[in-house]
RODO-2510 file (C-alpha; in nm, 4 decimals, decimal comma):
residues 431
     n   res          X          Y          Z
     1     m     8,6803    12,1681    12,3128
     2     n     8,6852    12,4685    12,0729
     3     w     8,9364    12,3308    11,8394
     4     d     8,8930    12,5906    11,6192
     5     r     9,1289    12,8102    11,8823
     6     l     9,3416    12,5127    11,9333
     7     y     9,4266    12,3936    11,6089
     8     r     9,5260    12,8454    11,4941
     9     q     9,7347    12,7859    11,8007
    10     k     9,9375    12,5016    11,6373
    11     v     9,9444    12,6203    11,2954
    12     t    10,3458    12,7140    11,1751
    13     t    10,5861    12,6800    10,9678
    14     a    10,7621    12,3889    10,7684
    15     e    11,0569    12,5299    10,9554
    16     n    10,9244    12,5719    11,3069
    17     a    10,7850    12,1799    11,2878
    18     i    11,0484    12,0559    11,1834
    19     a    11,2928    12,1717    11,3910
    20     v    11,1596    11,9499    11,6934
    21     v    11,4009    11,6462    11,4504
    22     e    11,7080    11,5990    11,6818
    23     s    11,9901    11,3736    11,5607
    24     s    11,9801    10,9983    11,6275
    25     q    11,5496    11,0111    11,5944
    26     r    11,3660    10,7869    11,4003
    27     v    11,1303    10,9776    11,1516
    28     y    10,8243    10,8365    10,9703
    29     i    10,6832    10,9867    10,6126
    30     g    10,3484    10,9259    10,4764
    31     g    10,3372    10,7052    10,2303
    32     g    10,1981    10,6133     9,8819
    33     a    10,0062    10,9136     9,7560
    34     g     9,9400    11,0459    10,1172
    35     v    10,3154    11,1771    10,1083
    36     p    10,3637    11,5048    10,2878
    37     k    10,5918    11,7052     9,9901
    38     v    10,6080    12,0266    10,1757
    39     l    10,7511    11,8599    10,5280
    40     i    10,9606    11,6645    10,3185
    41     q    11,1642    11,9681    10,1659
    42     a    11,1542    12,1340    10,5066
    43     l    11,2623    11,8219    10,6449
    44     t    11,5544    11,8377    10,3541
    45     d    11,6453    12,1754    10,4483
    46     h    11,7229    12,0728    10,8188
    47     a    11,9547    11,7837    10,7032
    48     p    12,2995    12,0330    10,8476
    49     k    12,1459    12,0933    11,1378
    50     v    12,1147    11,6946    11,2399
    51     r    12,3309    11,4040    11,2384
    52     d    12,2490    10,9889    11,2076
    53     v    11,8554    11,0504    11,1859
    54     e    11,6528    10,7925    10,9852
    55     i    11,3433    10,7776    10,7890
    56     t    11,1093    10,5265    10,6882
    57     h    10,8219    10,4973    10,5202
    58     i    10,6132    10,2254    10,2800
    59     l    10,6635    10,2975     9,8602
    60     t    10,5611    10,7420     9,7936
    61     f    10,4991    10,8955     9,5020
    62     a    10,6949    11,1895     9,5469
    63     d    11,0773    11,2128     9,5729
    64     a    11,3178    11,1560     9,8031
    65     p    11,5799    11,3891     9,8418
    66     y    11,7010    11,2694    10,1736
    67     v    11,8554    10,8847    10,0322
    68     s    12,0802    11,1600     9,7935
    69     s    12,4772    11,0856     9,8847
    70     d    12,4597    11,4572     9,9636
    71     y    12,3009    11,3890    10,2978
    72     s    12,4125    11,1058    10,3961
    73     a    12,5405    11,1986    10,7214
    74     s    12,2628    11,3736    10,8004
    75     f    12,0062    11,0985    10,7020
    76     r    11,9542    10,7063    10,6840
    77     h    11,6642    10,5881    10,5054
    78     n    11,5128    10,2541    10,6048
    79     a    11,2486    10,1094    10,3417
    80     l    10,9640     9,8914    10,4694
    81     f    10,8699     9,8439    10,0728
    82     i    11,0493     9,9596     9,8214
    83     g    10,9849    10,2231     9,5526
    84     a    11,1614    10,4082     9,2453
    85     s    11,2525    10,6926     9,4403
    86     v    11,4601    10,5182     9,6547
    87     r    11,5006    10,1790     9,4410
    88     k    11,9265    10,2623     9,3432
    89     a    12,0120    10,3760     9,7011
    90     v    11,9494    10,0811     9,8474
    91     q    12,0931     9,8208     9,5853
    92     r    12,3760    10,0789     9,6290
    93     g    12,4152     9,9783     9,9928
    94     e    12,3245    10,3723    10,0670
    95     a    11,9932    10,2872    10,2149
    96     d    11,8202     9,9634    10,3889
    97     f    11,5472     9,7374    10,2932
    98     t    11,3512     9,6019    10,5912
    99     p    11,1690     9,2403    10,4776
   100     v    10,8239     9,2334    10,6236
   101     h    10,4665     9,1452    10,5627
   102     l    10,2042     9,4462    10,5279
   103     s    10,0294     9,3337    10,7899
   104     e    10,2991     9,3192    11,0394
   105     i    10,3978     9,7137    11,0114
   106     p    10,1958     9,8759    11,2079
   107     g    10,3167     9,6016    11,4607
   108     l    10,6983     9,7471    11,4375
   109     f    10,5823    10,0450    11,5726
   110     r    10,3428     9,9494    11,8512
   111     d    10,5403     9,7227    12,0109
   112     g    10,9133     9,9329    12,0006
   113     s    11,1137     9,7248    11,7131
   114     l    11,0658    10,0875    11,5032
   115     p    11,0237    10,2987    11,7814
   116     l    10,9553    10,6456    11,6029
   117     d    11,0480    10,9492    11,7596
   118     v    10,8145    11,1730    11,4525
   119     a    10,5610    11,1007    11,1977
   120     l    10,5006    11,3628    10,9249
   121     v    10,1728    11,2975    10,7709
   122     s     9,9373    11,4736    10,4910
   123     l     9,5804    11,5228    10,6613
   124     s     9,2033    11,6526    10,4763
   125     p     9,0720    11,9583    10,6772
   126     p     8,9045    11,9294    10,9762
   127     d     8,5147    11,8684    11,0529
   128     e     8,3426    12,0035    11,2681
   129     h     8,4556    11,8062    11,5879
   130     g     8,8047    11,9243    11,4930
   131     f     8,8813    11,5178    11,3365
   132     c     9,1219    11,4939    11,0423
   133     s     9,0638    11,2102    10,7369
   134     f     9,3823    11,0598    10,6951
   135     g     9,2520    11,1070    10,3062
   136     v     9,4157    10,8588    10,0771
   137     e     9,6843    10,6384    10,3008
   138     v     9,5150    10,5360    10,6278
   139     g     9,7364    10,1648    10,6282
   140     s    10,0722    10,2356    10,7825
   141     t    10,0281    10,5851    10,8389
   142     k     9,7300    10,5964    11,0755
   143     p     9,9014    10,2906    11,2928
   144     a    10,2737    10,5214    11,2220
   145     a    10,1172    10,8585    11,4055
   146     e     9,9176    10,6781    11,6674
   147     a    10,2673    10,4795    11,8072
   148     a    10,5087    10,7994    11,7023
   149     r    10,6156    11,0598    12,0090
   150     l    10,5171    11,3397    11,7951
   151     i    10,2910    11,3880    11,4800
   152     i    10,3634    11,7109    11,2127
   153     a    10,0916    11,7335    10,9941
   154     e    10,0300    11,9029    10,6663
   155     i     9,6334    11,9694    10,6431
   156     n     9,6021    12,0108    10,2577
   157     p     9,2439    12,0624    10,1289
   158     q     9,3135    11,8511     9,8751
   159     m     9,3533    11,5429    10,0291
   160     p     8,9598    11,3373    10,0252
   161     r     8,8053    11,2722    10,3245
   162     t     8,7715    10,9320    10,3295
   163     l     8,5599    10,7043    10,5914
   164     g     8,6151    10,4386    10,8617
   165     d     8,8828    10,4099    11,0573
   166     s     9,0622    10,6757    10,9121
   167     f     9,0805    10,9632    11,1140
   168     i     9,2808    11,1669    11,3801
   169     h     9,1835    11,4633    11,6073
   170     i     9,3856    11,7716    11,6035
   171     s     9,4370    11,7454    11,9463
   172     r     9,7096    11,4639    11,8649
   173     l     9,8797    11,6877    11,6511
   174     h    10,1983    11,8701    11,7818
   175     a    10,2054    12,1355    11,4766
   176     i     9,9948    12,2082    11,1675
   177     v    10,1455    12,3300    10,8251
   178     e     9,9085    12,4278    10,6005
   179     a     9,9777    12,3127    10,2573
   180     d     9,7828    12,3406     9,9737
   181     y     9,8812    12,1408     9,6517
   182     p     9,7064    11,8431     9,4049
   183     v     9,7534    11,4884     9,5958
   184     p    10,0330    11,3109     9,3769
   185     e     9,8153    11,1011     9,1055
   186     a     9,9617    10,7772     9,0741
   187     p    10,0619    10,6186     8,6529
   188     q     9,8106    10,4099     8,5669
   189     g     9,9220    10,0844     8,4611
   190     g     9,7178    10,0259     8,0834
   191     t     9,6665     9,6915     7,9113
   192     d     9,8471     9,5584     7,6815
   193     e     9,7428     9,2820     7,4808
   194     l     9,9513     8,9731     7,6977
   195     s     9,8035     9,1368     8,0235
   196     m     9,4155     9,0526     7,8609
   197     q     9,5301     8,7587     7,8123
   198     v     9,6112     8,7312     8,1157
   199     g     9,2690     8,9157     8,2472
   200     a     9,0537     8,7014     8,0641
   201     r     9,1941     8,3840     8,2158
   202     i     9,1479     8,5529     8,5813
   203     a     8,7902     8,6682     8,4196
   204     a     8,6485     8,3425     8,4077
   205     l     8,7947     8,2074     8,7483
   206     i     8,5656     8,4199     8,9437
   207     p     8,2433     8,3754     9,0178
   208     n     7,9648     8,5847     9,0760
   209     g     7,9755     8,7713     9,4586
   210     a     8,3319     8,7156     9,4681
   211     t     8,5205     8,9458     9,6508
   212     l     8,8411     9,1344     9,5194
   213     q     9,2091     9,1787     9,6003
   214     m     9,4208     9,3109     9,3317
   215     g     9,6703     9,6270     9,2629
   216     i     9,7698     9,7970     9,0213
   217     g     9,9247     9,7509     8,6986
   218     s     9,8293     9,6419     8,3607
   219     i     9,7138     9,2920     8,4754
   220     p     9,4323     9,4179     8,7369
   221     d     9,3546     9,6713     8,4898
   222     a     9,2658     9,3746     8,2294
   223     v     9,0929     9,1710     8,4804
   224     l     8,8448     9,4625     8,6107
   225     r     8,7808     9,5279     8,2561
   226     q     8,6988     9,2398     8,1565
   227     l     8,4016     9,2010     8,4637
   228     g     8,1620     9,4006     8,3423
   229     d     7,9316     9,0861     8,3063
   230     h     7,9465     8,9725     8,6542
   231     k     7,7403     9,0048     8,9353
   232     d     7,7977     9,1695     9,2985
   233     l     8,1727     9,1480     9,3561
   234     g     8,2885     9,3321     9,6020
   235     i     8,6443     9,4653     9,7203
   236     h     8,8473     9,3897    10,0186
   237     s     9,1991     9,4928     9,9212
   238     e     9,5327     9,6672    10,0545
   239     l     9,5045     9,9131     9,8003
   240     f     9,2604     9,9522     9,4600
   241     s     9,2743    10,2482     9,1894
   242     d     9,0585    10,3970     8,9420
   243     g     8,9671    10,0668     8,7870
   244     v     8,6607    10,0012     9,0247
   245     i     8,5119    10,3171     8,9128
   246     d     8,3651    10,2149     8,6193
   247     l     8,2873     9,9019     8,7320
   248     v     8,1235    10,0921     9,0593
   249     e     7,9102    10,3284     8,8508
   250     r     7,8063    10,0200     8,6120
   251     g     7,6190     9,8078     8,9173
   252     v     7,8519     9,5262     8,8767
   253     i     8,0648     9,6242     9,2256
   254     t     7,8333     9,6318     9,4841
   255     c     7,9825     9,4418     9,8316
   256     a     7,6237     9,3349     9,8538
   257     k     7,7291     8,9407     9,8544
   258     k     8,0386     9,0171    10,0888
   259     s     8,0258     8,8055    10,3830
   260     f     8,2462     9,0573    10,5320
   261     h     8,1772     9,4396    10,5715
   262     p     7,8989     9,3751    10,3533
   263     g     7,8084     9,6769    10,1760
   264     k     8,1493     9,8704    10,1617
   265     i     8,5251     9,8687     9,9421
   266     v     8,7565     9,8123    10,2351
   267     a     9,0997     9,8750    10,1542
   268     g     9,4459    10,0004    10,3507
   269     f     9,5392    10,3213    10,1159
   270     l     9,4754    10,3853     9,7415
   271     f     9,6682    10,5444     9,4898
   272     g     9,5531    10,6732     9,1189
   273     s     9,3968    10,9679     8,9444
   274     q     9,2259    11,2469     9,0164
   275     a     8,8986    11,1200     8,9116
   276     l     9,0623    10,8106     9,1626
   277     y     9,0129    11,1174     9,4759
   278     n     8,6757    11,2927     9,3897
   279     f     8,5252    10,9384     9,3944
   280     v     8,6257    10,8458     9,7586
   281     n     8,5829    11,2213     9,8913
   282     n     8,3054    11,1378    10,1226
   283     n     8,2091    10,8245     9,9937
   284     p     8,0512    10,6371    10,2316
   285     l     8,0361    10,3045     9,9646
   286     i     8,4783    10,2907    10,1164
   287     e     8,6452    10,2033    10,4741
   288     l     8,9784    10,2794    10,4943
   289     h     9,1407    10,0877    10,7222
   290     p     9,4946    10,0618    10,8771
   291     t     9,6658     9,7067    10,7373
   292     d     9,7043     9,5138    11,0405
   293     y     9,3043     9,4836    11,0011
   294     v     9,2738     9,4939    10,6404
   295     n     9,5564     9,2422    10,5799
   296     d     9,5275     9,0839    10,8650
   297     p     9,4862     8,7033    10,6821
   298     f     9,1728     8,5630    10,9709
   299     n     8,9871     8,8740    10,8724
   300     i     9,0174     8,7954    10,4598
   301     a     8,9318     8,4325    10,5020
   302     r     8,6467     8,5819    10,6619
   303     n     8,5118     8,7080    10,2659
   304     d     8,3589     8,4090    10,1369
   305     r     8,4511     8,3852     9,7861
   306     m     8,8282     8,5554     9,8182
   307     v     8,9997     8,6262     9,5396
   308     a     9,3024     8,7188     9,6164
   309     i     9,5451     8,8754     9,2091
   310     n     9,8909     8,8678     9,2925
   311     s    10,2579     8,9321     9,0611
   312     a    10,5761     8,7754     9,0654
   313     i    10,8865     8,8521     8,8998
   314     e    10,9768     8,4912     8,8476
   315     v    10,8006     8,1249     8,9964
   316     d    11,0283     7,8134     8,9688
   317     l    10,8815     7,4484     8,9427
   318     t    10,8493     7,3622     9,2180
   319     g    10,5801     7,6850     9,2896
   320     q    10,8227     7,9244     9,5172
   321     v    10,7426     8,2901     9,4014
   322     c    10,9847     8,5489     9,4118
   323     a    10,7969     8,8725     9,3627
   324     d    11,0491     9,1014     9,5821
   325     s    11,4113     9,0912     9,4071
   326     i    11,5745     9,0229     9,1030
   327     g    11,8320     8,7641     9,2029
   328     p    12,0146     8,9282     9,5102
   329     r    11,9092     9,2991     9,4199
   330     f    11,6479     9,4166     9,6051
   331     y    11,3361     9,5351     9,4693
   332     s    11,0308     9,6038     9,6340
   333     g    10,9051     9,4390     9,9002
   334     a    10,6558     9,1319    10,0048
   335     g    10,4033     9,3983    10,0302
   336     g    10,0529     9,2337    10,1246
   337     q    10,1057     8,8784     9,9054
   338     v    10,1361     8,6805    10,1322
   339     d     9,8842     8,7869    10,3815
   340     f     9,6201     8,7904    10,0911
   341     i     9,7533     8,4537     9,9036
   342     r     9,7047     8,3012    10,2821
   343     g     9,3775     8,4732    10,3513
   344     a     9,1907     8,3588    10,0271
   345     g     9,3414     8,0384    10,0661
   346     r     9,1623     7,9731    10,3823
   347     s     8,8017     8,1660    10,2519
   348     k     8,5092     7,9796    10,1791
   349     g     8,5486     7,8823     9,8049
   350     g     8,8323     8,1683     9,7416
   351     l     9,0741     8,1498     9,4720
   352     p     9,4487     8,2708     9,5719
   353     i     9,6410     8,3424     9,2687
   354     i     9,9923     8,4533     9,0955
   355     a     9,9599     8,6214     8,7633
   356     f    10,2022     8,7228     8,5448
   357     t    10,3207     8,7188     8,1569
   358     s    10,5069     8,4137     8,1210
   359     t    10,8165     8,6138     7,9549
   360     a    11,0145     8,9115     8,0041
   361     r    11,2761     9,1014     7,7980
   362     g    11,0623     9,1137     7,4998
   363     g    10,9891     8,7640     7,4778
   364     t    11,3338     8,6238     7,5333
   365     l    11,2660     8,5328     7,9272
   366     s    11,0977     8,3123     8,0708
   367     r    10,9309     8,4153     8,4071
   368     i    10,8578     8,0163     8,4846
   369     v    11,1858     7,9381     8,5456
   370     p    11,3755     7,5713     8,6790
   371     t    11,5002     7,6816     9,0388
   372     l    11,5257     8,0931     9,1370
   373     k    11,8665     8,3246     9,0717
   374     t    12,1114     8,2986     9,2862
   375     g    11,9651     8,5112     9,5830
   376     a    11,6203     8,5769     9,4864
   377     g    11,3498     8,6016     9,7996
   378     v    11,1169     8,3919     9,8475
   379     v    10,8293     8,6225     9,9026
   380     t    10,5198     8,2916     9,8733
   381     t    10,6515     8,0072     9,9720
   382     r    10,5536     7,6691     9,7594
   383     n    10,3602     7,5378    10,0349
   384     d    10,1170     7,8797     9,9696
   385     v    10,0283     7,8899     9,6189
   386     h     9,7313     7,7841     9,4963
   387     y     9,7040     7,8438     9,0895
   388     v     9,9415     8,0720     8,8420
   389     v     9,8036     8,2244     8,5533
   390     t     9,9890     8,3357     8,2162
   391     e     9,7870     8,4121     7,8682
   392     h     9,8717     8,0624     7,7737
   393     g     9,6366     7,8868     8,0541
   394     v     9,6298     7,8514     8,4492
   395     a     9,8315     7,5683     8,6263
   396     s     9,6557     7,4501     8,9687
   397     l     9,8900     7,3650     9,2159
   398     h     9,7721     7,3341     9,5732
   399     g     9,7587     6,9580     9,6569
   400     k     9,9569     6,8717     9,3371
   401     s    10,3215     6,6488     9,3918
   402     v    10,6741     6,8325     9,2442
   403     r    10,5897     6,6259     8,9273
   404     e    10,2230     6,7222     8,8488
   405     r    10,3487     7,1318     8,9269
   406     v    10,5904     7,0937     8,6839
   407     h    10,3993     6,9533     8,4567
   408     e    10,1109     7,2164     8,5173
   409     l    10,3845     7,4729     8,4731
   410     v    10,5022     7,3988     8,1830
   411     a    10,2087     7,3651     8,0457
   412     i    10,1396     7,7845     8,1329
   413     a    10,5455     7,8588     8,0388
   414     a    10,5780     8,0203     7,6812
   415     p    10,5956     7,7380     7,4014
   416     p    10,9588     7,8669     7,3339
   417     f    11,0845     7,7255     7,6707
   418     r    10,8888     7,4499     7,7093
   419     d    11,1579     7,1736     7,5958
   420     e    11,3974     7,3006     7,8066
   421     l    11,2488     7,3577     8,1160
   422     l    11,1557     6,9306     8,1045
   423     h    11,5302     6,8991     8,0162
   424     e    11,5770     7,0695     8,3488
   425     a    11,3071     6,9538     8,5281
   426     k    11,4374     6,5660     8,4442
   427     g    11,8376     6,6651     8,5336
   428     l    11,7083     6,8186     8,8731
   429     g    11,5368     6,5006     8,9461
   430     y    11,1389     6,6312     8,9346
   431     l    11,0914     6,4150     8,7069
***
């Protein structure tokens, strides 16, 4: 196959490529840092020509002009994970939210629950065989593209070529739009004193040879900064960011002791700085795969000593974890929390961890609460929670009665709230 000639035949303008989008269709937009910014602008410009187009995606690091009320007759957004660019629209009721575990998103596209007419994706340039890499966002985007009736791709020379189950041949593409801009960078969480204290508690639990799952943010960064004396750590995570680079270069993360994909960092997607994108480019240490593979709890459990570190908005005294809403107001989504909590729980020597600082709003609000707020979503049930970590300690809940859980959780709550929590627990009949 003369793929170079085929490539040239498919190259067109963004305006011409987007012209295939018709009223009442469903369009998927590549997520995370793999967002196709040129195609998004062209789709927005196409608004006067269509009605009732559903746009769906996970979190993206780009503006989302299609959620503006100016385009309400043309577009309706359906968030599979709520990012900052669409959060207000969802909370106003001007966009939809579909609760779903990250591991199950590819299945929605494949089984017809969310059939896709068009997928808009961002790819690396083709290699000598005509294969493009999905780069920094393989997880949900590759399955979406494979399930869509038409694939429109931006080919961006600044998209890194990641390895693994991350490729698509140009013969599968309906249209190609050439673009050249830096891959969006995600702000790094940084660390503060409280996060470092939480990170120290977690780091002390992690054995040598463990495999880690963690996202981005102040607590994951704090954990990574305190693992310098560990040996032969591995990564199997829905995503990772810049924090792994230093530990790889120092020989701390080697993946040598992994029991599943030994010698490889496995993830579904990534976002961070340009340094991260340079690090992963054509790097045989890194393998990216779709999220129904990476986040499959049975695959996760194949990693011995699997350590899953996830966060919460609030946790009640029985161990229920709210991580996707503030009361009834949707904030994010389940993501991969339950996938990894359950996978780590079934791993030999695994550590499923929910971690957060004990207070919010400058210390005026306890994150450990007697009961969740009215309307709050339970992402991880009390039956799945093993360890809860704050700056004040580690609560071990698995196999514990509700009475025992109350004492464990009160002990790691912020001291000013402990008496009140105990009083409320007695009123609820927990003590």
